[in-house]
C-alpha positions in Angstrom: 30.9 35.7 -70.9 28.8 38.2 -70.5 25.9 37.9 -68.3 23.1 38.4 -71.2 24.8 35.2 -73.0 24.7 33.2 -69.9 21.1 33.6 -69.2 20.6 32.6 -72.9 22.3 29.9 -72.5 19.4 28.6 -69.9 16.5 30.1 -71.4 16.5 30.2 -75.0 14.4 27.8 -77.1 17.3 27.1 -79.2 21.0 26.7 -78.4 22.2 29.6 -80.3 20.3 33.1 -80.5 22.9 34.9 -82.7 25.1 34.5 -85.5 28.1 32.9 -84.4 26.8 32.3 -81.0 28.5 29.9 -78.6 25.9 28.0 -76.3 28.8 27.6 -73.7 30.4 29.3 -70.8 34.4 29.6 -70.5 36.6 26.8 -72.6 37.8 29.9 -75.5 41.0 27.7 -75.7 39.3 24.6 -76.3 37.1 26.2 -78.9 39.6 27.5 -80.4 41.6 24.3 -80.8 38.2 23.0 -82.3 37.9 25.7 -84.8 41.6 25.5 -85.9 41.3 21.7 -86.3 38.3 22.1 -88.2 39.6 24.7 -90.8 43.2 22.7 -91.2 40.5 19.8 -91.7 42.0 17.4 -89.2 38.7 16.8 -87.1 39.0 12.9 -86.2 36.1 10.6 -86.9 36.0 10.1 -83.3 36.5 12.7 -80.8 35.9 12.2 -76.8 35.7 15.2 -74.9 36.9 14.3 -71.4 36.5 16.3 -68.0 35.1 16.9 -64.6 30.9 17.1 -64.4 30.2 20.6 -64.6 33.0 21.4 -67.1 30.8 21.9 -70.1 31.5 19.0 -72.3 28.2 18.5 -73.6 27.8 22.1 -74.6 30.9 21.9 -76.5 30.2 19.0 -78.5 26.4 20.4 -79.5 28.3 23.6 -80.3 30.7 21.7 -82.7 28.1 19.7 -83.6 26.2 22.5 -85.0 29.7 24.2 -86.1 30.6 20.9 -88.3 27.1 20.8 -90.0 27.0 24.5 -90.7 26.4 25.0 -94.5 27.8 28.9 -94.5 30.6 29.2 -91.9 32.3 32.4 -90.5 35.6 33.0 -91.7 37.2 31.7 -88.0 35.2 28.5 -89.4 32.6 28.8 -86.2 28.9 28.5 -87.1 26.9 31.3 -88.8 23.7 30.9 -86.9 21.9 31.5 -89.7 21.6 28.9 -92.6 19.4 26.4 -92.1 21.7 23.8 -91.1 21.9 26.0 -88.1 18.7 27.0 -87.2 17.8 23.3 -87.2 20.8 22.3 -85.5 20.2 24.9 -82.7 16.7 23.3 -82.0 18.6 19.5 -81.6 16.2 18.8 -84.8 18.6 18.7 -87.7 18.1 15.3 -89.6 21.9 14.6 -89.6 22.4 15.2 -85.9 22.1 11.9 -83.8 22.1 11.7 -80.2 22.7 8.2 -77.7 22.6 8.7 -74.3 22.3 6.1 -71.2 18.5 5.4 -70.1 16.5 3.1 -68.0 13.6 0.6 -69.4 10.8 2.1 -67.7 7.1 1.2 -68.4 7.3 2.6 -72.0 10.1 -0.1 -73.3 8.2 -3.6 -73.2 10.6 -5.9 -75.2 14.8 -5.7 -75.6 14.3 -5.0 -79.1 12.4 -1.4 -78.2 14.9 -0.4 -75.6 16.6 2.6 -77.7 16.9 6.1 -76.3 15.0 7.4 -79.2 12.1 6.1 -76.5 13.4 9.4 -74.6 14.5 11.7 -77.5 11.6 14.5 -76.4 12.6 14.6 -72.9 16.5 14.4 -74.0 16.0 17.6 -76.2 14.1 19.4 -73.7 16.8 18.7 -71.2 19.4 19.7 -73.4 17.8 22.7 -74.5 17.2 23.8 -70.8 20.6 24.1 -70.4 23.4 21.7 -71.5 25.0 21.9 -68.5 23.0 19.1 -66.6 24.4 15.7 -65.1 23.5 12.0 -64.4 21.3 13.0 -61.3 19.4 15.5 -63.4 18.9 13.0 -66.4 17.6 10.2 -64.2 15.4 12.6 -62.5 13.8 13.5 -65.8 12.9 10.0 -66.2 11.7 9.5 -62.7 14.6 6.9 -62.1 16.4 8.6 -59.6 17.6 4.9 -57.9 17.9 2.8 -60.9 21.2 2.5 -62.9 21.3 4.2 -66.5 23.3 2.1 -69.1 23.2 1.2 -72.9 20.7 -1.7 -73.8 22.3 -3.8 -76.8 19.3 -2.8 -79.0 20.9 1.0 -79.0 23.8 -0.1 -80.8 21.8 -1.7 -83.9 19.8 1.6 -83.6 23.0 3.7 -84.1 24.1 1.4 -87.1 20.6 1.7 -88.6 20.5 5.6 -88.5 24.6 5.8 -89.5 23.9 3.9 -93.0 21.6 6.5 -94.0 23.1 8.8 -96.6 23.5 12.4 -94.8 19.8 14.0 -95.0 21.7 17.6 -96.1 24.0 15.9 -98.2 26.6 16.9 -95.5 28.4 15.8 -92.5 26.6 13.1 -90.0 27.5 13.5 -86.6 26.6 11.4 -83.8 26.9 12.7 -80.1 27.8 10.0 -77.6 26.7 11.2 -73.8 28.7 9.4 -71.3 30.0 6.3 -73.2 31.3 4.7 -69.9 27.8 4.0 -69.2 27.8 1.6 -72.0 28.2 -2.3 -71.5 30.9 -4.7 -73.0 28.2 -6.2 -75.6 27.0 -3.2 -76.6 30.2 -1.5 -77.1 31.4 -4.8 -78.9 28.9 -4.4 -81.8 29.9 -0.9 -82.2 33.6 -1.4 -82.4 33.7 -1.6 -86.5 31.6 1.6 -86.7 34.0 3.4 -84.1 37.0 2.3 -86.5 35.5 2.9 -90.1 32.6 5.1 -89.9 30.7 6.2 -93.3 32.1 8.8 -94.9 31.8 12.5 -93.6 30.6 10.9 -90.2 31.6 12.0 -86.8 31.4 10.7 -83.5 31.7 13.3 -80.7 31.6 11.2 -77.3 31.1 13.0 -73.9 32.9 11.2 -70.9 33.3 12.5 -67.2 35.4 8.6 -66.6 37.1 8.1 -69.9 39.0 4.9 -68.1 35.7 3.2 -67.4 35.2 3.2 -71.2 36.0 0.0 -73.1 39.6 0.0 -73.9 39.1 -0.9 -77.7 36.8 2.0 -77.9 39.1 4.3 -76.2 41.9 3.5 -78.9 39.6 4.0 -81.5 39.2 7.8 -80.3 41.1 11.0 -80.2 40.7 12.5 -76.5 40.4 16.1 -75.7 40.7 17.6 -71.8 38.3 20.1 -70.9 39.3 21.6 -67.6 37.2 22.9 -64.7 35.8 25.8 -65.0 36.3 28.7 -62.9 34.2 29.1 -59.8 32.4 32.4 -61.4 31.8 30.1 -64.9 30.7 27.3 -63.2 28.0 29.5 -60.7 26.8 30.9 -64.4 26.2 27.3 -66.3 24.8 25.4 -62.7 21.9 26.6 -60.5 23.4 26.6 -57.0 20.5 24.4 -55.7 22.3 21.1 -55.5 25.4 22.5 -54.0 23.6 24.6 -51.0 22.1 21.0 -50.1 25.3 19.1 -50.2 26.6 21.9 -48.1 23.9 21.5 -45.5 24.5 17.9 -45.3 28.1 18.2 -45.0 27.8 20.7 -42.4 25.6 18.5 -40.7 27.7 15.6 -40.7 30.5 17.3 -39.3 28.8 19.1 -36.6 27.2 15.9 -35.5 29.9 13.6 -35.4 32.2 16.5 -33.4 29.8 16.7 -30.9 29.4 12.4 -31.1 25.5 12.6 -31.5 25.2 9.2 -32.7 21.4 9.3 -32.6 21.1 12.3 -34.9 24.1 10.8 -37.2 21.5 7.6 -37.5 19.3 10.3 -38.8 21.4 11.8 -40.8 22.7 9.0 -42.5 18.9 7.7 -43.4 18.1 11.2 -45.0 20.9 10.7 -47.0 20.4 7.4 -48.0 16.8 8.2 -49.2 18.7 10.5 -52.0 19.0 8.5 -55.2 22.6 7.0 -55.8 23.7 9.4 -58.1 23.0 12.2 -55.8 24.8 10.4 -53.1 27.9 10.0 -55.5 27.9 13.7 -56.1 27.6 14.7 -52.4 30.6 12.2 -51.2 32.2 14.1 -54.4 31.4 17.4 -52.7 32.8 16.3 -49.6 36.0 15.7 -50.5 36.3 18.8 -52.0 35.3 20.4 -49.2 37.9 18.7 -46.8 40.4 19.4 -49.6 39.5 23.1 -49.5 39.2 23.6 -45.1 42.8 22.1 -45.8 44.0 24.5 -47.5 42.0 27.0 -45.4 44.3 26.8 -42.7 47.1 28.5 -44.4 45.4 31.8 -44.5 46.2 32.3 -48.2 42.6 33.0 -49.9 43.7 32.8 -53.6 44.4 28.8 -52.8 41.0 28.4 -52.1 38.1 28.2 -54.3 35.0 28.7 -52.2 31.8 30.2 -52.3 31.0 32.6 -49.4 28.9 30.0 -47.6 31.2 27.7 -47.9 34.4 30.2 -46.6 31.8 31.3 -43.8 31.9 27.6 -42.5 35.4 27.1 -42.9 36.5 30.0 -40.8 35.5 28.0 -37.8 35.6 24.5 -39.0 39.3 24.3 -41.0 40.8 24.1 -38.0 39.4 20.1 -37.5 41.1 19.1 -40.9 44.6 19.2 -40.4 47.6 17.1 -41.3 46.9 14.3 -39.2 43.1 13.6 -40.3 43.2 14.9 -44.1 44.0 11.9 -45.8 42.2 9.4 -43.7 39.0 11.5 -44.0 39.3 12.0 -47.6 39.8 8.1 -48.2 37.0 7.4 -46.0 34.4 9.4 -48.3 36.4 7.9 -51.5 35.6 4.6 -50.3 32.1 5.4 -49.4 31.5 6.8 -52.8 33.1 3.7 -54.5 30.5 1.5 -52.3 27.5 3.6 -53.4 28.7 2.8 -56.8 28.5 -0.4 -56.4 25.4 -0.5 -54.8 26.2 -1.6 -51.3 23.5 -0.7 -49.1 23.3 2.9 -48.7 22.0 3.1 -44.8 25.4 0.9 -43.7 27.5 3.1 -45.8 26.7 6.5 -44.8 26.0 5.6 -40.8 29.3 3.9 -41.2 31.1 6.6 -42.6 29.4 9.1 -39.9 31.2 6.8 -37.2 34.2 6.9 -38.5 34.3 10.8 -38.6 33.9 10.6 -35.3 37.2 9.2 -34.5 38.7 11.1 -37.2 37.7 14.2 -36.1 39.6 13.4 -32.7 42.7 13.6 -34.5 
């Protein structure tokens, strides 16, 4: 994608700034499949975009929602970008485009009945318009709730049903984008089963999931999955500011250096630093570490085409990669994955990260 288009995705006040414009990076194969299904009138009523964080699933869902709502689509089926519906959808203000997403109650919500995502719709629109390439960490920061667990409350199910029971405002389709349905508890999901199975005519659910296996099975069975592959390194850097990766790389380097040097006191301080981050950033960091371990192991084969690293990551690997070998690559990866699971289950973060650091001392000796 051209550099101008990537910049437009980041800064434009709406998601499409030109006719037929696509507010996403890469993923052309997925996009062409969506357009083909639309032209053939075989778009399912419930479609789930599945894939890793950062792949652009939400960007694709929003772009496809605009296409579904377009009044005068192009010959290839894409949105014209010029009609009233396109302009409203580009600003996320189309009356037939709805969003539902996990959140925390916070101080605004006083009663269980008021626990609906509409309370935060202003923040949601601002975040998506800034860039649809955000993750749960970013969203929780927007809500000033970095250490809390976002979820769907039962009242949200009633809210969704009320919205979709209304007739289309513009006389066409209605679209509901469901972000991270895996955060939906069983009680909320059960109340929506019938709606997911038999939605009102002309209604489409576009779900965006990073962990589809955690979605309630009865809901999963009512959707058609669409696998969205990871972006290339170049595409990823166009879509995502590098700030979080730089911090993660610094913390990873610190962990490995201090572990190799057996500096237990400094490792305790490192654990305290990481423990002070929110749980979602901690999970993201541990996933980053697992990728770095794999990349460092592959680095030893001296075949650059096999590595997917930034210049800073590769610079560190030139000296560090030899310490990740066939004897310890799997145990190290398993310990990092286990720590990620513990953090997700709310185990004490200080204990998790200091224990991890101590284990790294032993594993690096191998």
